[in-house]
Legacy VTK file of the C-alpha trace (Angstrom):
# vtk DataFile Version 3.0
C-alpha trace
ASCII
DATASET POLYDATA
POINTS 104 float
0.153 72.339 21.177
3.779 73.337 20.339
6.650 72.129 22.645
6.922 76.029 23.749
3.141 75.384 24.877
4.070 71.783 26.355
7.469 73.627 28.561
5.372 76.353 29.850
2.826 73.762 30.976
5.396 71.722 32.542
6.390 75.263 34.277
2.640 76.218 35.233
2.880 73.032 37.201
5.764 73.236 39.100
4.616 77.140 40.129
7.393 78.645 38.197
8.007 81.675 36.937
10.495 81.857 33.162
13.685 83.066 35.307
13.194 79.811 37.373
12.694 77.070 34.491
16.073 78.983 33.270
18.268 79.153 35.904
17.086 75.594 36.638
17.606 74.185 32.998
21.049 75.873 33.163
20.695 78.658 30.274
20.059 82.094 30.190
16.043 83.851 30.328
16.060 85.058 27.176
17.130 82.187 25.483
14.310 80.254 27.833
11.921 82.624 26.192
12.370 81.825 23.114
11.488 77.994 23.862
8.455 79.271 24.812
7.764 81.167 22.276
8.506 78.610 19.569
12.154 80.481 18.399
14.316 77.707 19.404
14.513 74.430 21.117
15.481 73.396 24.083
19.217 71.041 23.829
19.811 67.757 25.589
21.751 69.309 28.004
18.376 71.809 29.301
16.227 68.435 29.124
18.142 66.529 31.631
18.651 69.320 34.183
14.601 70.031 33.980
14.280 65.855 34.287
16.212 65.980 37.161
14.108 68.761 38.493
11.185 66.413 38.091
9.786 68.173 34.340
7.978 65.307 32.969
10.787 65.725 29.991
8.608 62.875 27.415
5.757 65.457 27.382
7.837 68.462 26.605
9.365 66.686 23.399
6.176 64.846 22.535
3.180 65.504 23.902
2.717 62.323 25.789
2.550 61.994 29.642
5.096 59.541 31.180
3.749 56.577 32.564
4.454 56.466 35.716
3.519 53.602 39.009
2.942 57.349 41.492
-0.297 58.540 42.146
-1.572 61.552 41.052
-0.599 62.402 45.154
2.048 61.124 44.799
2.813 63.499 42.048
1.218 66.371 43.321
3.877 66.366 46.591
6.927 65.350 44.816
6.113 68.528 42.278
5.351 70.162 45.534
8.831 69.013 46.910
10.732 70.232 44.189
9.155 73.257 44.202
11.614 73.641 47.775
14.422 75.900 48.607
17.486 73.574 49.882
17.005 73.917 53.093
13.024 73.167 52.827
14.373 70.156 51.183
15.992 68.747 54.254
13.560 69.626 56.276
10.541 67.607 55.348
13.527 64.807 54.266
14.602 64.947 58.182
10.872 65.270 59.042
9.995 61.470 56.780
13.099 59.890 58.465
12.277 60.838 62.144
8.578 59.027 61.055
9.653 56.469 59.766
12.196 55.723 62.710
9.332 56.881 65.165
7.045 54.519 63.305
9.531 51.579 62.977
LINES 1 105
104 0 1 2 3 4 5 6 7 8 9 10 11 12 13 14 15 16 17 18 19 20 21 22 23 24 25 26 27 28 29 30 31 32 33 34 35 36 37 38 39 40 41 42 43 44 45 46 47 48 49 50 51 52 53 54 55 56 57 58 59 60 61 62 63 64 65 66 67 68 69 70 71 72 73 74 75 76 77 78 79 80 81 82 83 84 85 86 87 88 89 90 91 92 93 94 95 96 97 98 99 100 101 102 103
């Protein structure tokens, strides 16, 4: 599996299209397409942006999944959270805080 294939797999894991991944990576759509085709390779800045969004950059670069202490369920929740817009993220964060306050 090529770097472009792994990048595509991470994008699919988040349910993003190529335009969304390009935006998060701070690059042009055509540049992103070139990454997935294998015509070019992402720079450190784009990889860092995707890592901040939750992409497993170690997997993209090496093909090895990042060993994490999180369960698959926790990873799925985080991936779903990463797909939310800012309003959705604030809503979920507020709900968690209210739940924790009510049950502490």
